[in-house]
N, C-alpha and C positions, 0 to 999 in steps of 0.2 A: 515526634510526637505534632509537630505542628502540619507535615505533609500529612499525616494519615487525619485528620480533622477533619477534613472533606469528605473522605470516601465515609470515616463511620456517619456523618449528617445525612448523607444518601442511603446509604443504609438505613438506619432509622426514619428517613420518610416511606422508602418502599415497603418496608414491615407497617409503619402506620397508616399507608396506603390500603393496603392488603387488608385490614383489618378495618377500616373505613368501610371498603367496601361491604365486607360480610354484612360489617349491619347495615348499612341502606337496606340490601336485599333484602334481610329478616324486618326493619319494616315496610318497607314495601309490601312484601307477600302478610303482613298481620293485617295493614291498612286495606287493602283488597278484599282482604277477608272479613274484615267489619261490615262495609260498604258494599256487600254483596247484593244480600237479600234489598239494603233500598234498592238500590239501582236497579235490583228483577223489577221491582215494585214499578220504577216511572219505566222501563222500557215497555212492559205490558198495557202500561197507561197509552203509551204513547202508540205505543201498534194499534191499538183498538180504535185510535182517531184516524190514524193511518192509511186499516184497511178500507173504509169507506168514501175516502179521498183518490182518484183517479191520479189527481197531479201528483200528489204526495206521493203514490205508489210508484210511481216511474222515477220518479226524483232519487227515490232510497235505493232503486232497484240499478241504476245509474249510476251512484254510488259506488254500492257494492259492485259493481261491475271492473269500476275504476280500482278501485282497491284490490282485488282477485287478480286484475293485470299486474299492479305494482307489485302486489306478492311475490305471483310467480318468478313476475322478472327480478325482483330482489333474489328470490333462491336460485335461477336459475346464473344469476352473475354470483353467487355465492356459491352455488358447485364448481361453474367454472373459474375460480378463483383459489377454492382450494385446491383445484387439480393442477393448477401453475405454482403453488406453494409448495404443495408436494414435491412437482419435479423440481424446484426449486432446491428445495429441502434435499431430496436426493443427490443435484449435483453441486452441493455442497455453501449456496449463496444463502448468506443469512441477513446482508444489509445491502446495499444500494445507495449511496449518495450522489444524484445527477448532477446537478452544482455546487461549487463551496461556500454555501452560504455561511453566516455565521454560526448558527444554531448546527450546523451539521460537520464545524471544522472542531465547534464543540465536542461533539460526540465524537470523532473520530479522536482527535487525542485520549481524553479517558479509555476507551476501547483501546488505542496500542499502550497506553499506561499500565490498563490494569493487566493485560494481558503479554506484557511485557517484562517485570519486574523477575530479576533473579532467573532470567532465559536467556539465550545464546540468541542475538537478532541478525538476521539474516537481510542481508539488502542488497539490489539491484537499482540502478539508477547512473544519470548522469553526471551532474558535477558533485550530484548530494549536500551542496550549500542551502536551497531549501527546504532540504529533508532535516538536516541533523547539526547546520553549523548554524540557521537564523533561530534567534532565542523567542520565535513562535514558530519554529517548524515543528513537523509533527513527530520526531525522533529525539527533541531536543532537551527534552526532560527521564527521556526512557531510556538514553542513553546512560546514563549517573546509575542507574538503579542495575543495568545488566550484568550480566556475567559476562561475555566476551560477545564479539560481533563478527561476521564475517559479510564483507564492504566486496561491488561490484562495481566497477566508476568506472566512466569512459575517459579513457586517454585522450589526455589533449593536444597528443603529438604525433595521432597518430592519424596515418594518411587521407582514412576515413572518414574521423570525424572532423579534419581539417578541414575539407572539401563541403562535409555540412552546411560547418557553420560557414562558409565564407559566401555559401549557395544562396545563404538565406538572405545575406545582404540587408539586416535590420542594423540601425545606428546604436541602437542599445546594448545588442543580443551579438558583443564581437569576439574574434578567436581571445586577444587579451584578454579578457573581460571574465572570459571563459575559462581560462587557464587559470587566471587565476583565483576564482573560485573552487577550483578541483583543491589550487595551493589551500586555502582556507581549512577544505577536507581534510586534507591530512594532517597539517597543524594540530588537529582538533582530535581525530586518530592517534595521533604522535601523542598527544597528553594523556588520553586514555590509557593508554599501556603504559604511559608512566605510573601509572595510576594502581596497578596491577592487573588491568584486566585484559586477558584474551581476543586481542585483534587483528584481524589480518586482511589485509586488502589488497585485490589487485583490479588490474587495466585494462580492459580487453578495448580492438580498438576497434569494431565496428559499428555504425551510429546506432544509438539508444533506438529499441524497440518498447520497453515499456519499463513502469516505474513499478517494484515488486519490494514488500517488506514483508518478512514470515517471522510472524513470534506467535513461537508456541505452536498451539492446535490453528492459528488465527495465521490467513495472509490475506494484505492488504495491496491491488493493484488496478496501476491506471494505465491510460495505453498513450503514446506521443506519438504528437500530431505536427507534423511541417510547416504547420500556418501558425498554431496556437502553442500559449506556455500549458506545460501538464495541468497547473493548476483549476483550468479551467473544464480539464477532461471530467467525467466521470467514474467515481469512485467504488472499486468492488469487494466486498468482506465475504469470502472463503474460509468457511471450516473444515477440519478434516472430519472426515466419520470412519465409518470401515468399511465404506463402500467402496470397492474400487474400481466406480466408474466417476468418484467426484473430483470435481475441479481442480481440490489441492493438492490432490497426489500429481497431476498432472502440470502442476506452473512449478511444485517443490521438484518434481524430478529434473523438468526442464533447468531450476535453478543449479540443481548438484553438479548438471551434464557441463552447463556453461562454466562450473568452481573448479570442478578435475579435470576442464580442458588444458591439457599441453600444452596449445597455444597462446592461454591467457598465461602473462608471468604474474608472479605477485611482486609484489612494492613492497622494499626491506626499507619498516618506518625509521631504523637508525644509519643506515648509511646513504637512504635516498637512492637507493638500483633500483633496475626490474631486475629479479629474478628468473629465468626459465631453466624450467625441470622439465623432466622426462615423464612418462606414465610410470615411473618409479617411485619418482619422488627425489631422483638424483639430479642434482646440479649441473646444467649443464653451460650456461654462462651468463655473465652480468651484463647489462646496459644501463648509463648514466641516465638518469629522467629527463630530469631537462634539458631542451633544445633550445641554445644560442643561437640570436641572428643580428644584424646590426641595426641600430633605432633606427635608421631611414628608411629599408627596408619591411619592419615593422608591418603587416596587414595585406602586402601586399603578395599574390597566390604565386607565384612562382618561388619565393623565401620559404615561404611556410610550408609549404605541398614538400621542397627539394632537399630540407636542411636536412642532416643525419644527425645521430646518436655517438656522444663522445664513445671513442675505442672501447671495445667490449674486452671480459674476459673468458679467453672460454676454456674452460675446461673440460679434460677426457671423461668418456663415460663410465670407468669405473673409481670418480669420487675426487677428493680432493688430495689426496695424498702428491700427484705430480705437482699440486700449485703448492703444496710445503716443500717439496726437493727442491723448488726454483723452474722446474720446465714447463709452468705457464706458456704463453704465446699469446700476445695481443695481434689484433688484428682489427680492422674497420667491421663495424656490426653492422646489418644488413639493416634495413627500413623498419620501422617498428611497425608489428605485427595487428 
């Protein structure tokens, strides 16, 4: 009940604002109707004085010309803005936040909480720490109210991700810190799964391209920059509509393609293993997630990029029956995809 109180107050204020707006319009209409006769008399008296004074007449003409120019420019700009708004609505764009100011962050959090309750959340990002691990993250409170989650994060032990982070050469954004952030996200997802939520995690190997959150019919989108934090990037809000040319359909289809890709392994939240499956969903092999290196070599490019996973368990394509019969075989796994 305590959590529903702010939404109840906001709904009451919106209804009150709508009623107050109608009251103001009716009051202004009545005031104009009452003042119209007196205003007409004043205008006629003013015009009888102006028509015999050339300077006053020229001043009135110039004032009217300026007002006409301003009015026509306003109409032209309004027409152009309406056309742009119509194109944005057709594309599914409903909001745009150029920067993360405090008011923008509050609006984003309210929108995500409103549309994420009782739904399955779909997230594609980097480490996920600033998104749903941090208490002030965009999805920190939404995850508690969702039914399930499909999460796509970067594999911090992959060759491509390690190369990208080491190439940044930022003192605060190290490979060890990034891996710790991913571990924190995994720990949170484990707690959510223990609560009975349908949580699935997959780890992709290529460098992150965009941060995407899908909540029902709404999609939040940011792009990753090579030198800037994603929090400083503009954020776009897309809404699903019945038109096939909407951008929501494009990005949602991209997420589904990545999620169903056989090259992206699923993370087993119970055994901490990467599970590789074929397109039919049959399990092919399992790899250990973490790759351990000696402390004195942590941070060097050679050891970070060339370390291998622990031996993988390979299963035949016909399922796990051979494994149950003791005919599985252990061979060294290939480098992470």
